[in-house]
Backbone atoms as SQL, in Angstrom:
CREATE TABLE atoms (id INTEGER PRIMARY KEY, chain TEXT, resi INTEGER, resn TEXT, atom TEXT, x REAL, y REAL, z REAL);
INSERT INTO atoms VALUES
  (1, 'A', 1, 'PRO', 'N', 46.156, 163.625, 121.926),
  (2, 'A', 1, 'PRO', 'CA', 45.040, 162.760, 121.562),
  (3, 'A', 1, 'PRO', 'C', 44.413, 162.138, 122.808),
  (4, 'A', 2, 'SER', 'N', 43.144, 162.415, 122.997),
  (5, 'A', 2, 'SER', 'CA', 42.432, 161.902, 124.166),
  (6, 'A', 2, 'SER', 'C', 41.345, 160.930, 123.750),
  (7, 'A', 3, 'ASN', 'N', 40.938, 160.105, 124.691),
  (8, 'A', 3, 'ASN', 'CA', 39.874, 159.141, 124.463),
  (9, 'A', 3, 'ASN', 'C', 38.587, 159.891, 124.118),
  (10, 'A', 4, 'PRO', 'N', 38.018, 159.648, 122.933),
  (11, 'A', 4, 'PRO', 'CA', 36.816, 160.381, 122.527),
  (12, 'A', 4, 'PRO', 'C', 35.586, 160.042, 123.357),
  (13, 'A', 5, 'ILE', 'N', 35.603, 158.909, 124.045),
  (14, 'A', 5, 'ILE', 'CA', 34.445, 158.492, 124.824),
  (15, 'A', 5, 'ILE', 'C', 34.508, 159.027, 126.250),
  (16, 'A', 6, 'VAL', 'N', 35.568, 158.714, 126.999),
  (17, 'A', 6, 'VAL', 'CA', 35.607, 159.070, 128.419),
  (18, 'A', 6, 'VAL', 'C', 36.327, 160.381, 128.726),
  (19, 'A', 7, 'SER', 'N', 37.098, 160.910, 127.806),
  (20, 'A', 7, 'SER', 'CA', 37.768, 162.193, 128.048),
  (21, 'A', 7, 'SER', 'C', 37.048, 163.341, 127.348),
  (22, 'A', 8, 'ILE', 'N', 36.819, 163.203, 126.066),
  (23, 'A', 8, 'ILE', 'CA', 36.183, 164.265, 125.286),
  (24, 'A', 8, 'ILE', 'C', 34.664, 164.213, 125.416),
  (25, 'A', 9, 'GLY', 'N', 34.089, 163.018, 125.481),
  (26, 'A', 9, 'GLY', 'CA', 32.633, 162.865, 125.582),
  (27, 'A', 9, 'GLY', 'C', 31.999, 163.652, 126.715),
  (28, 'A', 10, 'PRO', 'N', 32.513, 163.566, 127.950),
  (29, 'A', 10, 'PRO', 'CA', 31.921, 164.329, 129.048),
  (30, 'A', 10, 'PRO', 'C', 32.022, 165.845, 128.858),
  (31, 'A', 11, 'ILE', 'N', 33.082, 166.295, 128.232),
  (32, 'A', 11, 'ILE', 'CA', 33.213, 167.735, 127.958),
  (33, 'A', 11, 'ILE', 'C', 32.146, 168.157, 126.954),
  (34, 'A', 12, 'ARG', 'N', 31.983, 167.356, 125.907),
  (35, 'A', 12, 'ARG', 'CA', 30.967, 167.664, 124.891),
  (36, 'A', 12, 'ARG', 'C', 29.560, 167.620, 125.467),
  (37, 'A', 13, 'ALA', 'N', 29.365, 166.841, 126.516),
  (38, 'A', 13, 'ALA', 'CA', 28.038, 166.709, 127.123),
  (39, 'A', 13, 'ALA', 'C', 27.650, 167.921, 127.966),
  (40, 'A', 14, 'LEU', 'N', 28.614, 168.766, 128.298),
  (41, 'A', 14, 'LEU', 'CA', 28.302, 169.971, 129.071),
  (42, 'A', 14, 'LEU', 'C', 27.413, 170.896, 128.250),
  (43, 'A', 15, 'ASN', 'N', 26.487, 171.527, 128.921),
  (44, 'A', 15, 'ASN', 'CA', 25.523, 172.407, 128.265),
  (45, 'A', 15, 'ASN', 'C', 26.225, 173.470, 127.414),
  (46, 'A', 16, 'GLY', 'N', 25.926, 173.482, 126.134),
  (47, 'A', 16, 'GLY', 'CA', 26.411, 174.512, 125.225),
  (48, 'A', 16, 'GLY', 'C', 27.749, 174.238, 124.561),
  (49, 'A', 17, 'ILE', 'N', 28.495, 173.255, 125.051),
  (50, 'A', 17, 'ILE', 'CA', 29.837, 173.024, 124.500),
  (51, 'A', 17, 'ILE', 'C', 29.783, 172.571, 123.044),
  (52, 'A', 18, 'ASP', 'N', 28.945, 171.580, 122.740),
  (53, 'A', 18, 'ASP', 'CA', 28.874, 171.113, 121.352),
  (54, 'A', 18, 'ASP', 'C', 28.463, 172.243, 120.409),
  (55, 'A', 19, 'ASN', 'N', 27.496, 173.051, 120.816),
  (56, 'A', 19, 'ASN', 'CA', 27.071, 174.171, 119.964),
  (57, 'A', 19, 'ASN', 'C', 28.213, 175.154, 119.747),
  (58, 'A', 20, 'LEU', 'N', 28.992, 175.405, 120.787),
  (59, 'A', 20, 'LEU', 'CA', 30.148, 176.298, 120.667),
  (60, 'A', 20, 'LEU', 'C', 31.191, 175.713, 119.710),
  (61, 'A', 21, 'LEU', 'N', 31.441, 174.417, 119.834),
  (62, 'A', 21, 'LEU', 'CA', 32.402, 173.765, 118.941),
  (63, 'A', 21, 'LEU', 'C', 31.905, 173.771, 117.498),
  (64, 'A', 22, 'ILE', 'N', 30.623, 173.484, 117.307),
  (65, 'A', 22, 'ILE', 'CA', 30.051, 173.492, 115.956),
  (66, 'A', 22, 'ILE', 'C', 30.181, 174.881, 115.338),
  (67, 'A', 23, 'ALA', 'N', 29.896, 175.915, 116.127),
  (68, 'A', 23, 'ALA', 'CA', 29.980, 177.294, 115.631),
  (69, 'A', 23, 'ALA', 'C', 31.410, 177.688, 115.275),
  (70, 'A', 24, 'ASN', 'N', 32.370, 177.027, 115.884),
  (71, 'A', 24, 'ASN', 'CA', 33.785, 177.335, 115.642),
  (72, 'A', 24, 'ASN', 'C', 34.525, 176.162, 115.002),
  (73, 'A', 25, 'ARG', 'N', 33.782, 175.325, 114.287),
  (74, 'A', 25, 'ARG', 'CA', 34.328, 174.095, 113.712),
  (75, 'A', 25, 'ARG', 'C', 35.602, 174.334, 112.907),
  (76, 'A', 26, 'ASN', 'N', 35.674, 175.460, 112.195),
  (77, 'A', 26, 'ASN', 'CA', 36.845, 175.737, 111.359),
  (78, 'A', 26, 'ASN', 'C', 38.110, 175.973, 112.184),
  (79, 'A', 27, 'LYS', 'N', 37.982, 176.130, 113.498),
  (80, 'A', 27, 'LYS', 'CA', 39.137, 176.329, 114.376),
  (81, 'A', 27, 'LYS', 'C', 39.434, 175.095, 115.228),
  (82, 'A', 28, 'VAL', 'N', 38.650, 174.039, 115.033),
  (83, 'A', 28, 'VAL', 'CA', 38.803, 172.840, 115.864),
  (84, 'A', 28, 'VAL', 'C', 39.568, 171.770, 115.091),
  (85, 'A', 29, 'VAL', 'N', 40.643, 171.285, 115.706),
  (86, 'A', 29, 'VAL', 'CA', 41.470, 170.231, 115.128),
  (87, 'A', 29, 'VAL', 'C', 41.513, 169.075, 116.120),
  (88, 'A', 30, 'ALA', 'N', 41.249, 167.884, 115.639),
  (89, 'A', 30, 'ALA', 'CA', 41.333, 166.680, 116.469),
  (90, 'A', 30, 'ALA', 'C', 42.596, 165.912, 116.103),
  (91, 'A', 31, 'ILE', 'N', 43.138, 165.227, 117.080),
  (92, 'A', 31, 'ILE', 'CA', 44.258, 164.317, 116.840),
  (93, 'A', 31, 'ILE', 'C', 43.771, 162.932, 117.232),
  (94, 'A', 32, 'SER', 'N', 43.822, 162.008, 116.307),
  (95, 'A', 32, 'SER', 'CA', 43.303, 160.671, 116.577),
  (96, 'A', 32, 'SER', 'C', 44.148, 159.939, 117.616),
  (97, 'A', 33, 'PRO', 'N', 43.491, 159.416, 118.665),
  (98, 'A', 33, 'PRO', 'CA', 44.210, 158.602, 119.648),
  (99, 'A', 33, 'PRO', 'C', 44.318, 157.136, 119.216),
  (100, 'A', 34, 'ILE', 'N', 43.758, 156.837, 118.048),
  (101, 'A', 34, 'ILE', 'CA', 43.785, 155.477, 117.518),
  (102, 'A', 34, 'ILE', 'C', 44.814, 155.420, 116.389),
  (103, 'A', 35, 'VAL', 'N', 45.750, 154.504, 116.509),
  (104, 'A', 35, 'VAL', 'CA', 46.805, 154.327, 115.505),
  (105, 'A', 35, 'VAL', 'C', 46.818, 152.853, 115.107),
  (106, 'A', 36, 'GLY', 'N', 46.590, 152.597, 113.843),
  (107, 'A', 36, 'GLY', 'CA', 46.566, 151.219, 113.376),
  (108, 'A', 36, 'GLY', 'C', 45.461, 150.393, 114.020),
  (109, 'A', 37, 'GLY', 'N', 44.366, 151.040, 114.357),
  (110, 'A', 37, 'GLY', 'CA', 43.226, 150.348, 114.953),
  (111, 'A', 37, 'GLY', 'C', 43.309, 150.152, 116.452),
  (112, 'A', 38, 'LEU', 'N', 44.402, 150.587, 117.063),
  (113, 'A', 38, 'LEU', 'CA', 44.599, 150.402, 118.500),
  (114, 'A', 38, 'LEU', 'C', 44.798, 151.737, 119.202),
  (115, 'A', 39, 'ALA', 'N', 44.369, 151.793, 120.462),
  (116, 'A', 39, 'ALA', 'CA', 44.600, 152.989, 121.270),
  (117, 'A', 39, 'ALA', 'C', 46.075, 153.064, 121.640),
  (118, 'A', 40, 'LEU', 'N', 46.616, 154.263, 121.619),
  (119, 'A', 40, 'LEU', 'CA', 47.996, 154.434, 122.059),
  (120, 'A', 40, 'LEU', 'C', 48.124, 154.122, 123.542),
  (121, 'A', 41, 'LYS', 'N', 47.055, 154.420, 124.287),
  (122, 'A', 41, 'LYS', 'CA', 47.049, 154.211, 125.726),
  (123, 'A', 41, 'LYS', 'C', 45.599, 154.079, 126.166),
  (124, 'A', 42, 'GLY', 'N', 45.342, 153.177, 127.061),
  (125, 'A', 42, 'GLY', 'CA', 44.003, 153.063, 127.623),
  (126, 'A', 42, 'GLY', 'C', 43.033, 152.273, 126.760),
  (127, 'A', 43, 'PRO', 'N', 41.746, 152.354, 127.107),
  (128, 'A', 43, 'PRO', 'CA', 40.728, 151.495, 126.500),
  (129, 'A', 43, 'PRO', 'C', 39.948, 152.110, 125.340),
  (130, 'A', 44, 'ALA', 'N', 40.433, 153.177, 124.742),
  (131, 'A', 44, 'ALA', 'CA', 39.641, 153.868, 123.711),
  (132, 'A', 44, 'ALA', 'C', 39.221, 152.943, 122.576),
  (133, 'A', 45, 'ASP', 'N', 40.117, 152.084, 122.112),
  (134, 'A', 45, 'ASP', 'CA', 39.777, 151.196, 120.995),
  (135, 'A', 45, 'ASP', 'C', 38.637, 150.249, 121.366),
  (136, 'A', 46, 'ARG', 'N', 38.715, 149.660, 122.541),
  (137, 'A', 46, 'ARG', 'CA', 37.652, 148.749, 122.985),
  (138, 'A', 46, 'ARG', 'C', 36.339, 149.490, 123.209),
  (139, 'A', 47, 'MET', 'N', 36.414, 150.672, 123.787),
  (140, 'A', 47, 'MET', 'CA', 35.199, 151.451, 124.041),
  (141, 'A', 47, 'MET', 'C', 34.508, 151.843, 122.740),
  (142, 'A', 48, 'LEU', 'N', 35.282, 152.276, 121.768),
  (143, 'A', 48, 'LEU', 'CA', 34.696, 152.630, 120.475),
  (144, 'A', 48, 'LEU', 'C', 33.942, 151.443, 119.890),
  (145, 'A', 49, 'THR', 'N', 34.586, 150.294, 119.880),
  (146, 'A', 49, 'THR', 'CA', 33.962, 149.089, 119.326),
  (147, 'A', 49, 'THR', 'C', 32.710, 148.705, 120.108),
  (148, 'A', 50, 'GLU', 'N', 32.798, 148.724, 121.425),
  (149, 'A', 50, 'GLU', 'CA', 31.659, 148.341, 122.266),
  (150, 'A', 50, 'GLU', 'C', 30.463, 149.267, 122.073),
  (151, 'A', 51, 'LEU', 'N', 30.724, 150.508, 121.709),
  (152, 'A', 51, 'LEU', 'CA', 29.641, 151.477, 121.505),
  (153, 'A', 51, 'LEU', 'C', 29.213, 151.575, 120.043),
  (154, 'A', 52, 'GLY', 'N', 29.715, 150.659, 119.209),
  (155, 'A', 52, 'GLY', 'CA', 29.264, 150.584, 117.825),
  (156, 'A', 52, 'GLY', 'C', 30.008, 151.455, 116.839),
  (157, 'A', 53, 'HIS', 'N', 31.140, 151.993, 117.253),
  (158, 'A', 53, 'HIS', 'CA', 31.955, 152.817, 116.366),
  (159, 'A', 53, 'HIS', 'C', 33.133, 151.994, 115.857),
  (160, 'A', 54, 'GLU', 'N', 33.672, 152.414, 114.751),
  (161, 'A', 54, 'GLU', 'CA', 34.864, 151.763, 114.213),
  (162, 'A', 54, 'GLU', 'C', 36.074, 152.186, 115.039),
  (163, 'A', 55, 'SER', 'N', 36.901, 151.231, 115.419),
  (164, 'A', 55, 'SER', 'CA', 38.125, 151.539, 116.153),
  (165, 'A', 55, 'SER', 'C', 39.229, 151.840, 115.146),
  (166, 'A', 56, 'SER', 'N', 39.188, 153.065, 114.655),
  (167, 'A', 56, 'SER', 'CA', 40.162, 153.509, 113.653),
  (168, 'A', 56, 'SER', 'C', 40.170, 155.028, 113.642),
  (169, 'A', 57, 'ALA', 'N', 41.140, 155.585, 112.946),
  (170, 'A', 57, 'ALA', 'CA', 41.160, 157.036, 112.772),
  (171, 'A', 57, 'ALA', 'C', 39.899, 157.499, 112.041),
  (172, 'A', 58, 'LEU', 'N', 39.386, 156.676, 111.136),
  (173, 'A', 58, 'LEU', 'CA', 38.135, 157.004, 110.451),
  (174, 'A', 58, 'LEU', 'C', 36.978, 157.059, 111.444),
  (175, 'A', 59, 'GLY', 'N', 36.902, 156.096, 112.344),
  (176, 'A', 59, 'GLY', 'CA', 35.855, 156.105, 113.363),
  (177, 'A', 59, 'GLY', 'C', 35.920, 157.348, 114.230),
  (178, 'A', 60, 'VAL', 'N', 37.125, 157.771, 114.582),
  (179, 'A', 60, 'VAL', 'CA', 37.297, 158.992, 115.373),
  (180, 'A', 60, 'VAL', 'C', 36.853, 160.198, 114.554),
  (181, 'A', 61, 'ALA', 'N', 37.240, 160.252, 113.297),
  (182, 'A', 61, 'ALA', 'CA', 36.832, 161.363, 112.423),
  (183, 'A', 61, 'ALA', 'C', 35.315, 161.438, 112.312),
  (184, 'A', 62, 'GLN', 'N', 34.663, 160.299, 112.211),
  (185, 'A', 62, 'GLN', 'CA', 33.198, 160.290, 112.131),
  (186, 'A', 62, 'GLN', 'C', 32.577, 160.839, 113.410),
  (187, 'A', 63, 'LEU', 'N', 33.159, 160.512, 114.560),
  (188, 'A', 63, 'LEU', 'CA', 32.655, 161.040, 115.829),
  (189, 'A', 63, 'LEU', 'C', 32.808, 162.554, 115.923),
  (190, 'A', 64, 'TYR', 'N', 33.877, 163.078, 115.351),
  (191, 'A', 64, 'TYR', 'CA', 34.187, 164.496, 115.471),
  (192, 'A', 64, 'TYR', 'C', 33.773, 165.333, 114.263),
  (193, 'A', 65, 'ALA', 'N', 33.198, 164.729, 113.247),
  (194, 'A', 65, 'ALA', 'CA', 32.916, 165.443, 111.994),
  (195, 'A', 65, 'ALA', 'C', 32.068, 166.692, 112.192),
  (196, 'A', 66, 'SER', 'N', 31.158, 166.690, 113.133),
  (197, 'A', 66, 'SER', 'CA', 30.297, 167.861, 113.329),
  (198, 'A', 66, 'SER', 'C', 31.001, 168.994, 114.063),
  (199, 'A', 67, 'ILE', 'N', 32.096, 168.691, 114.757),
  (200, 'A', 67, 'ILE', 'CA', 32.740, 169.718, 115.580),
  (201, 'A', 67, 'ILE', 'C', 34.159, 170.072, 115.153),
  (202, 'A', 68, 'ALA', 'N', 34.795, 169.242, 114.331),
  (203, 'A', 68, 'ALA', 'CA', 36.188, 169.484, 113.933),
  (204, 'A', 68, 'ALA', 'C', 36.306, 169.508, 112.413),
  (205, 'A', 69, 'SER', 'N', 36.932, 170.544, 111.900),
  (206, 'A', 69, 'SER', 'CA', 37.119, 170.639, 110.451),
  (207, 'A', 69, 'SER', 'C', 38.330, 169.848, 109.982),
  (208, 'A', 70, 'THR', 'N', 39.217, 169.531, 110.920),
  (209, 'A', 70, 'THR', 'CA', 40.473, 168.864, 110.586),
  (210, 'A', 70, 'THR', 'C', 40.770, 167.778, 111.608),
  (211, 'A', 71, 'ILE', 'N', 41.331, 166.684, 111.128),
  (212, 'A', 71, 'ILE', 'CA', 41.846, 165.651, 112.029),
  (213, 'A', 71, 'ILE', 'C', 43.263, 165.317, 111.600),
  (214, 'A', 72, 'ILE', 'N', 44.099, 165.105, 112.584),
  (215, 'A', 72, 'ILE', 'CA', 45.474, 164.689, 112.332),
  (216, 'A', 72, 'ILE', 'C', 45.572, 163.213, 112.694),
  (217, 'A', 73, 'ILE', 'N', 46.055, 162.423, 111.735),
  (218, 'A', 73, 'ILE', 'CA', 46.176, 160.981, 111.949),
  (219, 'A', 73, 'ILE', 'C', 47.618, 160.551, 111.747),
  (220, 'A', 74, 'ASP', 'N', 47.939, 159.386, 112.261),
  (221, 'A', 74, 'ASP', 'CA', 49.303, 158.881, 112.157),
  (222, 'A', 74, 'ASP', 'C', 49.606, 158.349, 110.756),
  (223, 'A', 75, 'ASN', 'N', 50.886, 158.362, 110.413),
  (224, 'A', 75, 'ASN', 'CA', 51.354, 157.820, 109.131),
  (225, 'A', 75, 'ASN', 'C', 50.879, 156.387, 108.898),
  (226, 'A', 76, 'VAL', 'N', 50.771, 155.613, 109.957),
  (227, 'A', 76, 'VAL', 'CA', 50.325, 154.218, 109.855),
  (228, 'A', 76, 'VAL', 'C', 48.945, 154.128, 109.202),
  (229, 'A', 77, 'ASP', 'N', 48.126, 155.159, 109.408),
  (230, 'A', 77, 'ASP', 'CA', 46.744, 155.163, 108.920),
  (231, 'A', 77, 'ASP', 'C', 46.552, 155.983, 107.647),
  (232, 'A', 78, 'ALA', 'N', 47.631, 156.251, 106.933),
  (233, 'A', 78, 'ALA', 'CA', 47.564, 157.105, 105.742),
  (234, 'A', 78, 'ALA', 'C', 46.523, 156.642, 104.731),
  (235, 'A', 79, 'GLU', 'N', 46.291, 155.332, 104.638),
  (236, 'A', 79, 'GLU', 'CA', 45.321, 154.814, 103.664),
  (237, 'A', 79, 'GLU', 'C', 43.887, 155.238, 103.988),
  (238, 'A', 80, 'LEU', 'N', 43.640, 155.775, 105.185),
  (239, 'A', 80, 'LEU', 'CA', 42.296, 156.220, 105.578),
  (240, 'A', 80, 'LEU', 'C', 42.018, 157.675, 105.201),
  (241, 'A', 81, 'LYS', 'N', 43.025, 158.373, 104.703),
  (242, 'A', 81, 'LYS', 'CA', 42.883, 159.808, 104.425),
  (243, 'A', 81, 'LYS', 'C', 41.696, 160.111, 103.513),
  (244, 'A', 82, 'ASP', 'N', 41.580, 159.441, 102.394),
  (245, 'A', 82, 'ASP', 'CA', 40.487, 159.729, 101.456),
  (246, 'A', 82, 'ASP', 'C', 39.124, 159.454, 102.080),
  (247, 'A', 83, 'ALA', 'N', 39.000, 158.353, 102.806),
  (248, 'A', 83, 'ALA', 'CA', 37.724, 158.022, 103.458),
  (249, 'A', 83, 'ALA', 'C', 37.359, 159.074, 104.498),
  (250, 'A', 84, 'ILE', 'N', 38.353, 159.553, 105.233),
  (251, 'A', 84, 'ILE', 'CA', 38.108, 160.601, 106.228),
  (252, 'A', 84, 'ILE', 'C', 37.655, 161.879, 105.536),
  (253, 'A', 85, 'GLU', 'N', 38.317, 162.252, 104.463),
  (254, 'A', 85, 'GLU', 'CA', 37.948, 163.485, 103.765),
  (255, 'A', 85, 'GLU', 'C', 36.568, 163.378, 103.125),
  (256, 'A', 86, 'ARG', 'N', 36.128, 162.170, 102.788),
  (257, 'A', 86, 'ARG', 'CA', 34.751, 161.991, 102.302),
  (258, 'A', 86, 'ARG', 'C', 33.728, 162.263, 103.407),
  (259, 'A', 87, 'GLU', 'N', 34.159, 162.233, 104.651),
  (260, 'A', 87, 'GLU', 'CA', 33.289, 162.567, 105.789),
  (261, 'A', 87, 'GLU', 'C', 33.195, 164.083, 105.991),
  (262, 'A', 88, 'GLY', 'N', 33.909, 164.839, 105.153),
  (263, 'A', 88, 'GLY', 'CA', 33.885, 166.295, 105.273),
  (264, 'A', 88, 'GLY', 'C', 34.892, 166.847, 106.262),
  (265, 'A', 89, 'VAL', 'N', 35.898, 166.048, 106.576),
  (266, 'A', 89, 'VAL', 'CA', 36.925, 166.449, 107.530),
  (267, 'A', 89, 'VAL', 'C', 38.271, 166.454, 106.810),
  (268, 'A', 90, 'ARG', 'N', 38.956, 167.587, 106.840),
  (269, 'A', 90, 'ARG', 'CA', 40.302, 167.666, 106.273),
  (270, 'A', 90, 'ARG', 'C', 41.209, 166.742, 107.075),
  (271, 'A', 91, 'CYS', 'N', 42.092, 166.036, 106.400),
  (272, 'A', 91, 'CYS', 'CA', 42.936, 165.051, 107.071),
  (273, 'A', 91, 'CYS', 'C', 44.408, 165.356, 106.830),
  (274, 'A', 92, 'ILE', 'N', 45.144, 165.458, 107.917),
  (275, 'A', 92, 'ILE', 'CA', 46.590, 165.656, 107.860),
  (276, 'A', 92, 'ILE', 'C', 47.242, 164.374, 108.371),
  (277, 'A', 93, 'VAL', 'N', 48.181, 163.854, 107.605),
  (278, 'A', 93, 'VAL', 'CA', 48.870, 162.614, 107.963),
  (279, 'A', 93, 'VAL', 'C', 50.290, 162.960, 108.396),
  (280, 'A', 94, 'THR', 'N', 50.654, 162.535, 109.594),
  (281, 'A', 94, 'THR', 'CA', 51.988, 162.795, 110.126),
  (282, 'A', 94, 'THR', 'C', 52.263, 161.814, 111.258),
  (283, 'A', 95, 'ASN', 'N', 53.417, 161.929, 111.849),
  (284, 'A', 95, 'ASN', 'CA', 53.741, 161.094, 113.002),
  (285, 'A', 95, 'ASN', 'C', 53.025, 161.662, 114.228),
  (286, 'A', 96, 'THR', 'N', 52.123, 160.890, 114.819),
  (287, 'A', 96, 'THR', 'CA', 51.399, 161.356, 116.009),
  (288, 'A', 96, 'THR', 'C', 51.845, 160.641, 117.275),
  (289, 'A', 97, 'VAL', 'N', 52.711, 159.662, 117.145),
  (290, 'A', 97, 'VAL', 'CA', 53.206, 158.944, 118.319),
  (291, 'A', 97, 'VAL', 'C', 54.372, 159.751, 118.884),
  (292, 'A', 98, 'MET', 'N', 54.110, 160.454, 119.969),
  (293, 'A', 98, 'MET', 'CA', 55.078, 161.399, 120.526),
  (294, 'A', 98, 'MET', 'C', 56.121, 160.664, 121.365),
  (295, 'A', 99, 'SER', 'N', 57.026, 160.003, 120.685),
  (296, 'A', 99, 'SER', 'CA', 58.041, 159.192, 121.354),
  (297, 'A', 99, 'SER', 'C', 59.238, 160.011, 121.836),
  (298, 'A', 100, 'ASP', 'N', 59.337, 161.249, 121.382),
  (299, 'A', 100, 'ASP', 'CA', 60.386, 162.136, 121.882),
  (300, 'A', 100, 'ASP', 'C', 59.930, 163.592, 121.732),
  (301, 'A', 101, 'GLN', 'N', 60.706, 164.511, 122.307),
  (302, 'A', 101, 'GLN', 'CA', 60.329, 165.930, 122.296),
  (303, 'A', 101, 'GLN', 'C', 60.265, 166.508, 120.893),
  (304, 'A', 102, 'LYS', 'N', 61.147, 166.082, 120.024),
  (305, 'A', 102, 'LYS', 'CA', 61.158, 166.610, 118.655),
  (306, 'A', 102, 'LYS', 'C', 59.853, 166.264, 117.939),
  (307, 'A', 103, 'ILE', 'N', 59.421, 165.016, 118.046),
  (308, 'A', 103, 'ILE', 'CA', 58.173, 164.601, 117.400),
  (309, 'A', 103, 'ILE', 'C', 56.992, 165.331, 118.024),
  (310, 'A', 104, 'ALA', 'N', 56.998, 165.479, 119.345),
  (311, 'A', 104, 'ALA', 'CA', 55.913, 166.193, 120.027),
  (312, 'A', 104, 'ALA', 'C', 55.848, 167.648, 119.563),
  (313, 'A', 105, 'ALA', 'N', 57.008, 168.294, 119.428),
  (314, 'A', 105, 'ALA', 'CA', 57.041, 169.685, 118.968),
  (315, 'A', 105, 'ALA', 'C', 56.557, 169.797, 117.526),
  (316, 'A', 106, 'GLU', 'N', 56.958, 168.861, 116.672),
  (317, 'A', 106, 'GLU', 'CA', 56.505, 168.875, 115.275),
  (318, 'A', 106, 'GLU', 'C', 54.992, 168.696, 115.191),
  (319, 'A', 107, 'LEU', 'N', 54.438, 167.820, 116.015),
  (320, 'A', 107, 'LEU', 'CA', 52.992, 167.614, 116.032),
  (321, 'A', 107, 'LEU', 'C', 52.277, 168.873, 116.512),
  (322, 'A', 108, 'ALA', 'N', 52.809, 169.512, 117.535),
  (323, 'A', 108, 'ALA', 'CA', 52.208, 170.759, 118.026),
  (324, 'A', 108, 'ALA', 'C', 52.226, 171.831, 116.941),
  (325, 'A', 109, 'LEU', 'N', 53.338, 171.969, 116.231),
  (326, 'A', 109, 'LEU', 'CA', 53.427, 172.959, 115.156),
  (327, 'A', 109, 'LEU', 'C', 52.455, 172.646, 114.019),
  (328, 'A', 110, 'LYS', 'N', 52.362, 171.388, 113.628),
  (329, 'A', 110, 'LYS', 'CA', 51.417, 171.026, 112.559),
  (330, 'A', 110, 'LYS', 'C', 49.989, 171.321, 112.984),
  (331, 'A', 111, 'THR', 'N', 49.680, 171.082, 114.241),
  (332, 'A', 111, 'THR', 'CA', 48.339, 171.368, 114.750),
  (333, 'A', 111, 'THR', 'C', 48.067, 172.865, 114.694),
  (334, 'A', 112, 'LEU', 'N', 48.981, 173.670, 115.203),
  (335, 'A', 112, 'LEU', 'CA', 48.812, 175.131, 115.163),
  (336, 'A', 112, 'LEU', 'C', 48.734, 175.640, 113.732),
  (337, 'A', 113, 'ASN', 'N', 49.601, 175.141, 112.866),
  (338, 'A', 113, 'ASN', 'CA', 49.591, 175.569, 111.465),
  (339, 'A', 113, 'ASN', 'C', 48.270, 175.239, 110.791),
  (340, 'A', 114, 'SER', 'N', 47.668, 174.119, 111.154),
  (341, 'A', 114, 'SER', 'CA', 46.387, 173.755, 110.537),
  (342, 'A', 114, 'SER', 'C', 45.273, 174.691, 110.981),
  (343, 'A', 115, 'ILE', 'N', 45.410, 175.276, 112.157),
  (344, 'A', 115, 'ILE', 'CA', 44.399, 176.207, 112.658),
  (345, 'A', 115, 'ILE', 'C', 44.577, 177.590, 112.046),
  (346, 'A', 116, 'ILE', 'N', 45.815, 178.086, 112.038),
  (347, 'A', 116, 'ILE', 'CA', 46.021, 179.459, 111.572),
  (348, 'A', 116, 'ILE', 'C', 46.204, 179.564, 110.066),
  (349, 'A', 117, 'GLY', 'N', 46.435, 178.445, 109.405),
  (350, 'A', 117, 'GLY', 'CA', 46.496, 178.445, 107.946),
  (351, 'A', 117, 'GLY', 'C', 47.791, 178.938, 107.353),
  (352, 'A', 118, 'LYS', 'N', 48.838, 179.003, 108.148),
  (353, 'A', 118, 'LYS', 'CA', 50.146, 179.347, 107.594),
  (354, 'A', 118, 'LYS', 'C', 51.209, 178.611, 108.387),
  (355, 'A', 119, 'GLN', 'N', 52.397, 178.596, 107.855),
  (356, 'A', 119, 'GLN', 'CA', 53.478, 177.853, 108.487),
  (357, 'A', 119, 'GLN', 'C', 54.204, 178.728, 109.495),
  (358, 'A', 120, 'ILE', 'N', 54.246, 178.257, 110.739),
  (359, 'A', 120, 'ILE', 'CA', 55.034, 178.933, 111.761),
  (360, 'A', 120, 'ILE', 'C', 56.082, 177.964, 112.266),
  (361, 'A', 121, 'GLY', 'N', 57.118, 178.498, 112.850),
  (362, 'A', 121, 'GLY', 'CA', 58.116, 177.654, 113.481),
  (363, 'A', 121, 'GLY', 'C', 58.970, 176.846, 112.538),
  (364, 'A', 122, 'GLN', 'N', 59.057, 177.249, 111.290),
  (365, 'A', 122, 'GLN', 'CA', 59.876, 176.505, 110.336),
  (366, 'A', 122, 'GLN', 'C', 61.342, 176.870, 110.528),
  (367, 'A', 123, 'GLN', 'N', 62.183, 175.856, 110.621),
  (368, 'A', 123, 'GLN', 'CA', 63.611, 176.098, 110.740),
  (369, 'A', 123, 'GLN', 'C', 64.215, 176.234, 109.357),
  (370, 'A', 124, 'LYS', 'N', 65.187, 177.119, 109.250),
  (371, 'A', 124, 'LYS', 'CA', 65.853, 177.338, 107.963),
  (372, 'A', 124, 'LYS', 'C', 67.108, 176.527, 107.881);
């Protein structure tokens, strides 16, 4: 999860990138860097608010709705799922705070599974 303003914004501003993302929206998955209204790291929450966006997973989903078909949000924000899906973005709720390797690996697998549409890496 990266800051949508200072990390992702400049990439999207490059000539042709947004059009490429829009054309491939069904393959684009975002992970919200905002958990419980706060940035996990850095100033993303303050920047969103200062620029007139909601500092929430919903606010991030609204920013990415044109380029991402899916957003992954933290369990803390589960109550935002329906509102996010009303924005036309599929919402997956899981643990996004990568506090250890196991959680990070599970998040990576959920992200990949959401793109390819089937379950990979399932342990028996």
